[in-house]
C-alpha positions as CSV (number, residue, x, y, z in Angstrom):
1,M,52.6,3.8,-1.8
2,R,50.4,3.5,1.2
3,V,49.4,7.1,1.0
4,I,48.4,6.7,-2.7
5,K,46.1,3.7,-1.7
6,H,44.4,5.9,0.9
7,I,43.9,8.8,-1.5
8,V,42.4,6.4,-4.1
9,A,40.1,4.9,-1.5
10,V,38.9,8.3,-0.3
11,A,38.4,9.5,-3.9
12,S,36.4,6.3,-4.7
13,V,34.1,6.9,-1.8
14,L,33.6,10.5,-2.7
15,A,32.8,9.5,-6.3
16,L,30.2,7.0,-5.1
17,V,28.6,9.3,-2.5
18,G,28.8,12.4,-4.6
19,C,28.7,15.9,-3.2
20,G,25.8,15.3,-0.8
21,D,23.5,17.4,-2.9
22,T,21.2,14.5,-3.9
23,K,17.9,16.0,-4.8
24,L,14.7,14.0,-4.6
25,P,12.1,14.2,-7.4
26,G,9.3,16.6,-6.7
27,T,6.0,15.3,-5.4
28,V,2.4,16.5,-5.7
29,K,-0.5,15.8,-3.4
30,V,-2.6,12.8,-4.3
31,T,-5.8,12.0,-2.4
32,G,-9.0,10.1,-3.0
33,K,-11.5,7.6,-1.8
34,V,-11.8,3.8,-2.3
35,L,-15.3,2.3,-2.8
36,H,-16.6,-1.2,-3.3
37,A,-20.3,-1.7,-4.1
38,G,-20.9,1.9,-2.9
39,K,-19.3,1.3,0.5
40,P,-16.0,2.8,1.7
41,V,-13.1,0.4,1.9
42,A,-11.5,1.0,5.2
43,R,-8.0,0.0,6.4
44,A,-6.7,-0.8,2.9
45,T,-3.3,0.0,1.4
46,V,-3.6,2.0,-1.8
47,S,-0.4,1.7,-3.9
48,F,0.6,3.7,-7.0
49,V,3.2,1.6,-8.8
50,P,5.0,3.4,-11.7
51,I,4.3,2.0,-15.2
52,G,7.6,1.6,-17.0
53,Q,11.2,1.6,-15.8
54,T,11.3,5.0,-14.1
55,G,9.5,6.5,-11.2
56,R,8.9,6.0,-7.5
57,A,6.1,4.0,-5.9
58,A,3.7,5.8,-3.5
59,S,1.2,4.4,-1.0
60,G,-1.3,5.4,1.6
61,L,-3.7,3.7,4.0
62,T,-7.5,4.3,3.8
63,D,-9.3,5.5,6.9
64,E,-12.8,4.4,8.0
65,S,-14.5,6.5,5.3
66,G,-12.2,5.1,2.6
67,Q,-10.2,8.3,2.2
68,Y,-6.4,8.1,1.5
69,Q,-3.4,10.4,1.0
70,L,-0.3,9.1,-0.7
71,T,3.2,9.1,0.7
72,T,6.5,8.8,-1.3
73,F,9.3,10.2,0.8
74,T,7.7,11.9,3.8
75,A,4.2,11.5,5.3
76,N,1.4,12.6,3.0
77,D,3.8,14.3,0.5
78,G,2.0,12.7,-2.5
79,A,3.5,11.1,-5.6
80,V,6.0,12.0,-8.3
81,P,4.1,13.0,-11.5
82,G,3.7,10.1,-13.9
83,N,1.7,7.1,-15.0
84,Y,0.8,4.5,-12.4
85,A,-0.9,1.1,-12.0
86,V,-3.0,1.4,-8.8
87,T,-3.5,-1.5,-6.4
88,V,-5.8,-1.8,-3.4
89,N,-5.0,-4.4,-0.7
90,P,-7.2,-4.5,2.4
91,M,-5.5,-5.6,5.6
92,P,-6.4,-9.2,6.3
93,K,-8.7,-9.8,9.2
94,P,-10.0,-12.9,10.9
95,I,-13.3,-14.1,9.6
96,G,-16.1,-16.3,11.1
97,K,-18.1,-15.9,14.3
98,A,-15.4,-17.4,16.5
99,A,-12.7,-15.3,14.9
100,A,-14.3,-12.1,16.2
101,N,-13.4,-13.1,19.7
102,T,-10.3,-15.3,19.6
103,S,-9.1,-14.0,23.0
104,T,-11.5,-16.4,24.8
105,M,-9.9,-19.4,23.0
106,T,-7.2,-20.6,25.3
107,T,-7.0,-24.3,24.6
108,P,-6.9,-26.5,21.5
109,E,-10.3,-27.8,22.5
110,D,-11.7,-24.2,22.1
111,Y,-10.3,-24.0,18.6
112,A,-11.6,-27.5,17.8
113,K,-15.1,-26.6,19.0
114,A,-15.0,-23.4,16.8
115,M,-14.0,-25.5,13.8
116,Q,-16.8,-28.0,14.4
117,Q,-19.2,-25.1,14.3
118,G,-17.8,-24.1,11.0
119,N,-15.8,-21.1,12.3
120,D,-12.1,-21.3,11.5
121,P,-10.5,-18.7,13.8
122,T,-7.3,-18.8,11.8
123,M,-8.9,-17.8,8.5
124,T,-8.4,-14.3,7.2
125,S,-10.1,-12.4,4.5
126,H,-9.1,-9.5,2.3
127,A,-12.3,-7.7,3.3
128,S,-11.8,-4.6,5.4
129,E,-15.4,-4.3,6.4
130,E,-18.6,-6.4,5.9
131,G,-19.4,-6.3,2.2
132,T,-16.3,-4.5,1.1
133,E,-14.4,-7.5,-0.4
134,V,-11.8,-6.3,-2.9
135,P,-11.7,-8.5,-6.0
136,P,-8.2,-10.1,-6.5
137,E,-7.5,-8.4,-9.8
138,Y,-7.1,-5.0,-7.9
139,R,-4.4,-6.4,-5.7
140,L,-1.5,-6.7,-8.1
141,P,0.1,-4.1,-10.5
142,A,0.1,-6.6,-13.4
143,T,-3.7,-7.3,-13.1
144,T,-5.3,-4.1,-11.8
145,P,-7.5,-2.3,-14.2
146,L,-6.9,0.9,-12.4
147,K,-4.4,3.2,-14.2
148,K,-3.9,6.8,-13.1
149,N,-1.8,9.8,-14.4
150,V,-0.5,12.0,-11.6
151,E,-0.1,15.5,-13.1
152,A,2.4,18.1,-11.9
153,N,-0.3,20.8,-11.9
154,G,-3.1,18.7,-10.4
155,P,-5.7,18.4,-9.2
156,N,-4.9,14.7,-8.3
157,Q,-8.1,13.5,-6.6
158,F,-8.6,9.9,-7.6
159,D,-11.7,8.1,-6.3
160,L,-11.3,4.4,-6.9
161,L,-14.1,2.0,-7.6
162,V,-13.1,-1.6,-7.0
163,D,-16.2,-3.5,-8.2
């Protein structure tokens, strides 16, 4: 009886795991540039979120010139062909004059002085560079107006305007 339980347990594990020949869906290169008011949006996450129930999300980080490459499974492998809602989320950064050099603020008095001058060093903004604020509607898949179709035979160069 004990042997039967072990056989059933091993068979169950093998059925769940399969034969080990799990094949990932194929990806194609996806690149582009993100611009706001004609300026590159640096240090922002670009995410391609599948529309519908199937698919796999892909994302990439913009460089100083706003260029990005998508990753799904391995670095810069691209995206699985399909339809996507595209979001752009700049990395938050401190704002205000005092926030630019918070390393000199070592006491609560330093922070209080900055606040009195109208500079909240704890505030962050979704602007990656001066003048490249990304409007909120571009940050969520449900509200972004950006929709892209990644095609198996490319080219898949998507320049994104977030105005």
